[in-house]
C-alpha positions in Angstrom: 9.3 15.4 -7.5 10.0 18.6 -5.4 7.4 21.2 -5.5 8.3 24.9 -4.7 5.5 26.0 -2.3 6.5 29.6 -1.5 4.3 31.1 -4.3 1.3 28.9 -3.0 1.7 29.8 0.7 2.0 33.5 -0.1 -0.9 33.9 -2.6 -4.4 33.1 -1.5 -6.4 31.6 -4.2 -3.4 30.2 -6.0 -3.6 26.6 -7.4 -0.7 24.7 -8.8 -1.4 21.5 -10.7 1.0 18.6 -11.4 1.1 15.4 -13.3 4.0 13.0 -13.3 5.1 9.3 -12.8 7.7 7.8 -10.3 9.0 4.5 -9.3 8.7 3.0 -5.8 11.9 1.1 -5.6 12.1 -1.7 -3.0 8.4 -1.7 -2.2 7.0 -4.5 -4.3 5.5 -2.1 -6.8 7.7 -2.6 -10.0 5.8 -0.3 -12.4 5.6 3.4 -12.6 3.0 5.1 -10.4 1.0 7.7 -12.1 0.2 10.9 -10.1 -1.9 13.9 -10.9 -3.3 16.5 -8.6 -3.2 20.1 -7.2 -1.9 22.1 -4.3 -4.2 25.0 -3.6 -4.3 27.9 -1.0 -7.9 28.6 0.0 -8.4 31.1 2.7 -4.8 30.8 3.9 -5.1 26.8 4.2 -2.8 25.0 1.8 -4.3 21.6 0.8 -2.6 18.9 -1.3 -4.8 16.5 -3.4 -3.2 13.7 -5.4 -4.8 10.9 -7.5 -2.4 8.0 -7.6 -2.8 5.0 -9.9 -1.0 1.9 -11.1 -1.6 -1.7 -12.4 0.9 -4.4 -11.9 1.1 -8.2 -11.5 1.9 -9.9 -8.3 1.8 -13.5 -7.0 -1.3 -14.7 -4.9 -0.3 -15.0 -1.3 -1.8 -18.6 -1.0 -1.3 -20.4 -4.5 1.5 -18.2 -6.2 -0.7 -17.7 -9.3 -0.2 -14.3 -11.0 -2.8 -11.7 -10.1 -3.3 -8.3 -11.8 -3.6 -5.7 -9.1 -5.1 -2.4 -9.9 -4.7 0.5 -7.5 -6.4 3.9 -7.7 -6.9 6.1 -4.8 -6.9 9.9 -3.9 -5.0 11.3 -1.0 -5.5 14.6 0.6 -3.2 16.4 3.1 -3.1 19.9 4.6 0.4 21.5 4.4 1.8 24.1 6.8 5.1 26.1 6.9 5.4 25.6 10.7 3.9 23.7 13.6 3.1 24.8 17.1 2.8 21.3 18.4 5.5 18.8 17.1 3.2 15.8 17.8 0.5 16.9 15.5 -0.3 14.3 12.8 -3.0 16.3 11.1 -0.7 18.6 9.2 2.4 18.0 6.9 5.3 20.2 7.6 6.7 21.7 4.4 10.0 23.1 5.7 11.9 25.7 3.6 8.9 26.2 1.4 9.6 23.2 -0.8 8.3 19.7 -0.5 9.3 16.1 -1.7 5.9 14.7 -2.9 7.4 11.2 -3.9 8.3 10.4 -0.2 4.8 11.3 1.0 2.9 9.6 -1.8 5.1 6.5 -1.4 4.1 6.2 2.3 0.5 6.7 1.4 0.5 4.1 -1.2 2.2 1.5 1.0 -0.2 2.2 3.9 -3.1 1.9 1.5 -2.1 -1.5 -0.3 -3.9 -4.6 1.2 -1.9 -6.8 3.5 -2.9 -9.9 1.5 -3.2 -10.4 -2.3 -5.6 -13.2 -3.3 -6.5 -14.5 -6.7 -10.0 -15.2 -5.3 -11.6 -14.7 -2.0 -11.8 -18.5 -1.4 -8.4 -19.4 -2.6 -7.3 -22.8 -0.8 -3.6 -22.2 -1.5 -1.0 -25.0 -1.8 -0.5 -28.2 0.1 2.3 -27.8 2.7 3.2 -31.5 2.2 3.3 -32.0 -1.5 2.9 -28.5 -2.9 -0.3 -29.4 -5.0 -2.7 -26.5 -5.8 -5.7 -27.2 -3.6 -7.9 -25.0 -6.1 -7.3 -27.5 -8.8 -6.9 -30.8 -7.2 -7.4 -32.8 -4.0 -4.2 -34.3 -2.9 -4.0 -37.4 -0.7 -1.8 -36.0 1.9 -2.8 -36.4 5.5 -2.2 -33.7 8.1 0.9 -34.7 10.1 0.4 -35.5 13.8 2.3 -33.1 16.1 5.0 -35.2 17.9 4.1 -33.6 21.2 0.6 -35.0 21.0 1.4 -38.4 19.5 1.1 -40.1 22.9 -2.5 -38.6 23.3 -3.3 -40.1 19.8 -2.2 -43.6 21.0 -4.5 -43.3 24.0 -7.3 -42.5 21.8 -6.7 -45.2 19.5 -6.4 -47.9 22.2 -10.0 -47.3 23.5 
């Protein structure tokens, strides 16, 4: 969603609210992401506040069971029409007085998502040998011996 920012930058006290949904293609989030928020000019400082929410189903990273993931977070940024220092990460540059909100929020969401999704905190995962779900059953598979250490295993078994 492109937002025209010229009226906000030029009028102290102006508030522009928005509410919409967008899709995050190629990100692992296959449902529409709901966004609501506002852009506000207070005392010449233009701030963006966005509430982002979605709920989808993903596979557990250890046992592959489906997990319902709920995401709800608020993001806040300060917008500026120009930067004095190009290495400044505190402000978001809004060139030409319009701004692509989807790209910024997509980045925010991807950085806020957890690295690992688990069905439960103590998920034991799948057996790498037989593929059995270790949360439901105990398989009889023995851990394979590293062939580089097999000679040492023979020395231990001889004594």
